[in-house]
C-alpha positions in Angstrom: 52.1 -61.3 21.9 54.1 -58.9 19.6 53.8 -55.2 19.4 51.7 -55.4 16.2 49.3 -57.8 17.8 48.9 -55.6 20.8 48.1 -52.5 18.7 45.6 -54.3 16.4 43.9 -56.7 18.8 40.2 -57.3 18.2 39.0 -55.5 21.3 41.0 -52.4 20.5 39.8 -52.3 16.9 36.2 -52.7 18.1 36.7 -49.8 20.6 37.9 -47.6 17.8 34.9 -48.5 15.7 32.5 -47.7 18.6 34.2 -44.3 19.3 34.0 -43.4 15.6 30.3 -44.3 15.4 29.5 -42.2 18.5 31.5 -39.3 17.2 29.7 -39.3 13.8 26.3 -39.7 15.5 27.0 -36.7 17.8 28.1 -34.5 14.9 25.0 -35.5 12.9 22.6 -34.8 15.7 24.3 -31.5 16.4 23.3 -30.2 13.0 19.7 -31.6 12.8 18.5 -28.0 13.5 19.0 -27.3 9.8 16.2 -29.7 9.0 13.8 -28.4 11.7 10.5 -27.3 10.3 9.8 -23.6 9.9 7.8 -22.0 12.7 5.4 -19.1 12.8 5.1 -18.0 16.4 2.8 -15.7 18.4 4.0 -14.6 21.9 2.2 -15.2 25.2 2.2 -11.9 27.1 0.5 -10.5 30.2 -1.5 -7.3 30.3 -3.9 -5.3 32.5 -7.3 -3.9 31.7 -7.2 -0.7 29.7 -3.6 -1.3 28.6 -2.1 -2.2 25.3 -0.1 -5.3 24.7 2.2 -5.6 21.7 2.4 -9.3 20.5 5.2 -10.0 18.0 4.6 -12.5 15.2 7.9 -14.1 14.4 9.2 -16.7 12.0 12.0 -19.2 12.8 13.9 -21.7 10.7 13.3 -19.8 7.4 14.5 -22.1 4.6 17.5 -21.0 2.5 15.2 -20.4 -0.5 13.6 -17.7 1.6 10.0 -16.4 1.8 8.7 -14.8 -1.4 5.2 -14.3 -0.2 3.1 -15.2 2.8 -0.1 -14.5 4.5 -1.1 -15.0 8.1 -4.6 -14.7 9.6 -5.0 -14.5 13.3 -8.4 -14.7 15.1 -9.0 -13.0 18.5 -12.0 -12.4 20.8 -13.4 -9.0 19.9 -15.2 -8.8 23.2 -11.9 -8.8 25.1 -10.1 -6.2 23.1 -11.4 -2.7 22.4 -9.0 -2.1 19.5 -6.4 -3.9 17.5 -3.8 -2.7 15.1 -0.8 -4.1 13.2 2.5 -2.8 12.0 5.3 -4.5 9.9 8.3 -5.9 11.8 12.0 -5.7 11.2 12.0 -8.3 8.5 9.9 -6.1 6.3 12.4 -3.8 4.7 10.0 -1.8 2.6 6.5 -1.1 4.0 5.0 -1.2 0.5 5.6 -5.0 0.5 3.3 -5.4 3.5 -0.5 -5.3 3.5 -2.9 -5.8 6.4 -6.5 -5.8 7.3 -8.0 -5.7 10.8 -11.7 -6.4 11.6 -12.4 -5.4 15.2 -16.0 -6.5 14.9 -15.5 -10.0 13.6 -12.2 -10.5 15.5 -9.4 -11.1 13.0 -6.3 -9.5 11.8 -4.8 -10.5 8.4 -1.4 -9.7 6.9 0.3 -10.3 3.6 3.9 -10.0 2.6 5.0 -10.1 -1.0 8.5 -9.4 -2.3 9.0 -7.5 -5.5 9.2 -9.4 -8.8 13.0 -9.0 -8.9 13.2 -10.9 -5.6 15.3 -8.1 -4.1 13.5 -8.3 -0.8 12.9 -12.0 -0.3 13.0 -12.8 3.5 15.8 -15.2 4.3 16.3 -14.6 8.0 14.5 -15.4 11.2 12.9 -12.5 13.0 9.7 -10.5 13.5 7.2 -10.2 10.6 4.7 -8.0 12.4 3.7 -6.5 15.7 0.0 -6.8 16.7 -1.2 -4.3 19.3 -4.1 -5.4 21.4 -5.8 -2.9 23.7 -7.5 -4.7 26.5 -11.1 -3.5 27.2 -11.7 -1.8 30.5 -14.4 -4.3 31.4 -12.5 -7.4 30.5 -12.3 -10.1 33.2 -9.1 -11.7 34.4 -8.4 -14.7 32.3 -6.6 -15.9 29.1 -7.6 -14.8 25.6 -6.0 -17.0 23.0 -4.7 -15.8 19.6 -5.2 -18.5 17.0 -4.2 -18.9 13.4 -6.8 -19.6 10.8 -4.8 -22.2 8.9 -7.1 -22.2 5.8 -6.0 -18.6 5.2 -2.4 -18.8 6.3 0.4 -20.0 3.9 4.0 -19.3 3.0 5.6 -19.6 -0.4 9.1 -19.7 -1.7 10.2 -18.5 -5.1 7.6 -19.4 -7.7 4.5 -21.3 -6.5 6.3 -23.7 -4.1 4.4 -23.7 -0.8 6.5 -24.4 2.3 4.8 -27.4 3.9 4.9 -28.7 7.5 5.1 -25.3 9.1 4.5 -25.3 12.9 2.0 -22.5 13.7 2.3 -21.8 17.4 -0.6 -19.8 18.7 -0.3 -17.0 21.3 -2.3 -15.6 24.1 -2.9 -12.4 26.2 -3.1 -13.2 29.9 -5.2 -10.6 31.7 -4.8 -9.5 35.3 -3.9 -12.2 37.8 -4.8 -15.2 35.6 -2.1 -17.9 35.4 -0.1 -18.3 32.3 -1.3 -21.5 30.6 1.2 -24.3 30.3 -0.4 -25.5 27.1 -1.6 -23.3 24.2 -4.3 -24.8 22.0 -3.3 -25.6 18.4 -5.1 -24.5 15.3 -6.9 -27.1 13.2 -6.9 -26.7 9.4 -10.2 -26.2 7.7 -11.1 -29.3 5.7 -11.2 -29.0 2.0 -14.7 -29.7 0.6 -15.4 -32.9 -1.3 -15.2 -32.6 -5.1 -18.9 -32.6 -5.4 -19.4 -29.6 -3.2 -20.5 -26.3 -4.7 -19.5 -22.8 -3.6 -22.9 -21.3 -2.9 -23.4 -17.6 -3.8 -24.5 -15.3 -1.0 -28.0 -13.9 -1.0 -26.6 -10.4 -1.6 -26.0 -11.1 -5.2 -28.5 -12.3 -7.7 -26.1 -13.4 -10.4 -23.3 -16.0 -10.5 -19.8 -15.9 -11.9 -20.2 -19.3 -13.4 -19.2 -18.9 -17.1 -20.8 -20.8 -19.9 -19.0 -21.9 -23.0 -18.9 -19.4 -25.8 -17.7 -19.3 -29.4 -15.0 -16.6 -29.9 -15.8 -14.2 -32.8 -13.2 -14.1 -35.5 -11.0 -11.0 -35.4 -9.3 -10.0 -38.6 -7.3 -7.2 -37.1 -6.0 -6.2 -33.7 -8.9 -4.5 -32.0 -8.3 -1.2 -30.2 -10.9 -0.6 -27.5 -12.1 3.0 -27.0 -12.1 4.2 -23.4 -14.0 7.1 -21.9 -12.5 9.1 -19.1 -13.8 8.0 -15.7 -15.6 10.7 -13.7 -14.1 11.5 -10.3 -17.4 10.8 -8.5 -19.6 8.2 -10.3 -23.3 8.4 -10.0 -25.4 5.4 -9.3 -26.7 3.8 -12.5 -30.5 3.9 -13.0 -32.5 1.3 -11.2 -29.3 0.4 -9.3 -29.1 -0.7 -5.7 -26.9 1.0 -3.1 -23.4 -0.5 -3.0 -22.9 -3.0 -0.2 -20.2 -2.0 2.2 -20.3 -5.0 4.6 -19.0 -8.4 3.2 -21.4 -11.3 3.6 -20.9 -13.3 6.8 -20.7 -17.1 7.2 -18.2 -19.8 6.5 -16.7 -20.2 3.1 -15.9 -23.3 1.1 -12.4 -23.6 -0.2 -12.1 -24.5 -3.9 -10.3 -27.8 -4.2 -7.8 -26.6 -6.8 -6.1 -23.8 -4.9 -4.7 -25.7 -1.9 -1.1 -25.0 -3.0 -1.8 -22.1 -5.4 0.2 -18.9 -5.0 -3.0 -16.8 -5.1 -4.9 -18.9 -2.6 -5.1 -16.2 0.1 -6.2 -13.5 -2.3 -8.9 -15.8 -3.8 -10.2 -16.8 -0.4 -10.6 -13.1 0.6 -12.7 -12.4 -2.5 -14.8 -15.6 -2.0 -15.5 -14.5 1.6 -16.7 -11.1 0.3 -19.0 -12.7 -2.2 -17.0 -11.2 -5.1 -16.1 -14.5 -6.8 -17.2 -18.1 -6.6 -16.3 -21.4 -8.0 -17.7 -23.8 -10.5 -20.2 -26.6 -9.8 -17.4 -29.2 -9.6 -15.9 -27.4 -6.6 -13.0 -25.8 -8.5 -12.3 -22.1 -9.3 -9.9 -22.8 -12.2 -7.4 -20.1 -11.2 -5.0 -20.6 -14.1 -7.6 -20.2 -16.8 -7.6 -17.0 -18.8 -10.4 -14.6 -17.8 -12.8 -13.2 -20.3 -14.2 -9.6 -20.5 -17.5 -10.9 -19.2 -16.0 -12.6 -16.2 -13.8 -9.7 -15.4 -16.6 -7.2 -15.5 -18.8 -9.4 -13.2 -16.0 -9.7 -10.6 -15.2 -6.0 -10.7 -18.8 -4.8 -10.2 -19.3 -7.3 -7.4 -16.0 -6.0 -5.8 -17.4 -2.5 -5.4 -20.7 -3.7 -4.2 -22.9 -3.2 -7.3 -25.6 -5.7 -8.2 -26.8 -6.2 -11.8 -28.9 -3.5 -13.4 -32.5 -4.4 -14.3 -33.7 -4.9 -17.8 -30.4 -4.3 -19.5 -30.6 -3.4 -23.2 -27.6 -3.1 -25.5 -26.9 -1.8 -29.1 -23.8 -3.8 -29.7 -23.6 -5.6 -33.0 -22.9 -8.8 -31.1 -25.4 -8.3 -28.3 -26.9 -11.8 -28.9 -23.6 -13.3 -28.0 -23.5 -11.6 -24.5 -24.2 -14.3 -21.8 -27.3 -13.6 -19.7 -25.4 -13.9 -16.4 -23.3 -10.8 -17.3 -25.8 -8.5 -18.9 -26.9 -6.8 -15.7 -23.3 -6.2 -14.5 -22.3 -5.1 -18.0 -25.1 -2.5 -18.0 -23.8 -1.2 -14.6 -20.2 -1.1 -15.9 -21.2 0.8 -19.0 -23.2 3.3 -16.9 -20.1 3.8 -14.7 -17.9 4.1 -17.8 -15.6 1.4 -16.5 -15.7 -0.4 -19.9 -16.9 0.3 -23.4 -17.2 -1.5 -26.7 -14.8 -1.7 -29.7 -14.7 0.6 -32.7 -16.8 -1.8 -34.8 -19.6 -1.6 -32.2 -19.0 -5.0 -30.8 -18.4 -5.9 -27.2 -16.8 -9.4 -27.5 -17.8 -10.7 -24.1 -15.9 -14.0 -24.6 -12.6 -12.4 -25.6 -9.8 -12.9 -23.1 -8.7 -9.7 -21.4 -5.1 -8.5 -21.6 -3.0 -7.0 -18.9 -3.3 -3.4 -20.1 -7.0 -3.8 -20.7 -7.7 -5.1 -17.2 -5.5 -2.4 -15.6 -7.8 0.2 -17.1 -10.9 -1.6 -15.8 -9.4 -1.9 -12.4 -8.2 1.7 -12.1 -11.6 3.0 -13.2 -13.5 0.7 -11.0 -11.7 1.7 -7.9 -11.4 5.4 -9.0 -7.6 5.6 -9.1 -6.5 8.5 -11.2 -4.3 7.9 -14.2 -0.7 9.3 -13.8 1.9 10.6 -16.2 4.6 9.6 -13.7 6.0 6.1 -13.5 8.4 4.6 -10.9 9.2 1.8 -13.4 11.0 1.7 -16.7 10.1 -1.5 -18.4 12.2 -3.0 -21.2 9.0 -3.2 -23.4 7.6 0.2 -22.5 7.1 0.9 -26.2 4.6 -2.0 -26.4 2.3 -0.4 -23.8 -0.4 1.4 -25.8 -0.9 5.1 -25.4 -4.5 4.6 -24.3 -3.4 2.5 -21.3 0.0 3.9 -20.4 -1.2 6.4 -17.7 -3.4 3.7 -16.0 -0.5 1.2 -16.1 1.7 3.9 -14.4 -0.9 4.2 -11.6 -1.3 0.5 -11.1 2.4 -0.1 -11.0 3.1 2.9 -8.7 0.5 1.6 -6.2 1.8 -2.0 -6.3 -1.4 -3.4 -7.8 0.4 -5.0 -10.6 4.1 -5.7 -11.2 6.4 -6.5 -14.1 8.2 -9.7 -14.8 11.7 -10.9 -13.7 13.1 -9.8 -17.1 11.9 -6.2 -16.5 9.1 -6.5 -19.0 5.4 -5.7 -18.5 3.9 -7.7 -21.4 0.8 -5.6 -21.9 -0.8 -7.9 -24.4 -0.4 -11.0 -22.3 -3.7 -12.6 -21.3 -4.7 -12.4 -17.6 -5.6 -15.4 -15.6 -8.5 -15.6 -13.2 -6.0 -15.8 -10.3 -4.1 -12.7 -11.5 -7.3 -10.6 -11.7 -8.5 -11.8 -8.3 -5.1 -10.9 -6.9 -5.2 -7.4 -8.4 -8.7 -6.8 -7.0 -7.5 -8.0 -3.5 -4.5 -5.7 -3.7 -6.8 -2.7 -4.5 -8.7 -3.4 -1.3 -5.5 -3.8 0.6 -4.3 -0.4 -0.7 -7.5 1.2 0.3 -7.4 -0.4 3.8 -4.1 1.2 4.6 
């Protein structure tokens, strides 16, 4: 056999092929971590009665596109812990991007992160999102208290409205006293989405629904300029008005079928759980529909706990076009000077509300004072009307509303239902700080 035959014999060629395949396979498997699903982890820690345990909530395998907004809801046993608090972790560069809510009575802690519109603080690294401090009650027994995610209220979104799917939510636990650390932590089960025929039932605390009915839009020949009255510092209760409700209605909520992957899902769910908003009879909430003045007023009055006033009477020229379901709430809003009519003595209940109009309603509803100072300088500042500018300043300064990626505010752009619900939820988050 010649030298050439010895070098290129079948057996030697086959060996080279096998070695090559094994090498490529090894390299491929060595880098599969890049395709590992994102994880949201709660630690398992030990603590003694009367002490405080700090449980980190961490994220791992964050995708290259980063986290633009996310929300995590963690349930705990309120009988085990005497107090619970939460602070942002190292991944949160600016605390103003972080909102939280703790309910020690019902046993949950909720947190929301949202990067600014210019995407300057999008999270692209693994690390700690938040620290949750649990103070173990003095009378707690030795044992294991699990910390579990509510998956129907937890979600992570990249830029835009793209939800990151397939996330592994790893629950945590606090091991008290001499109890053994569990080898297996229970996993959370997502709440099933209701069938299309389901209806989101309003709570008994409210006597009117937010279900809109079709209207005909009045013809407008010129751009209307609403007149706004200064909001008093301390509003008085309207006549024949019930006391505001401070405690949200309890019970399970039904998730609208059209918000599963919507960017505002978590904000909408919060308002549904509070009885502020509800869906349509077909099980949807139509988040991307423009919201009318009538719908906005109803949601805002419910948000601050007011029911509809009795026997509402109006002098508007178009009073016959005001839907029955909003009349009581409209009377309340007028008494509180949250809203007013137009210069031609019309109210235009079915007219879509704009960004600058809804900002005024929001700021007056939640009693946020208008400001002459603005932390923003929008490219279209000159388009913001003088009657709304100071309210826009306040809303932007507080992070209730933001501009767009091109540094515009677009004051005359119509507001969608999801956008208003998000603004209301952010008002609550600001007040909860």
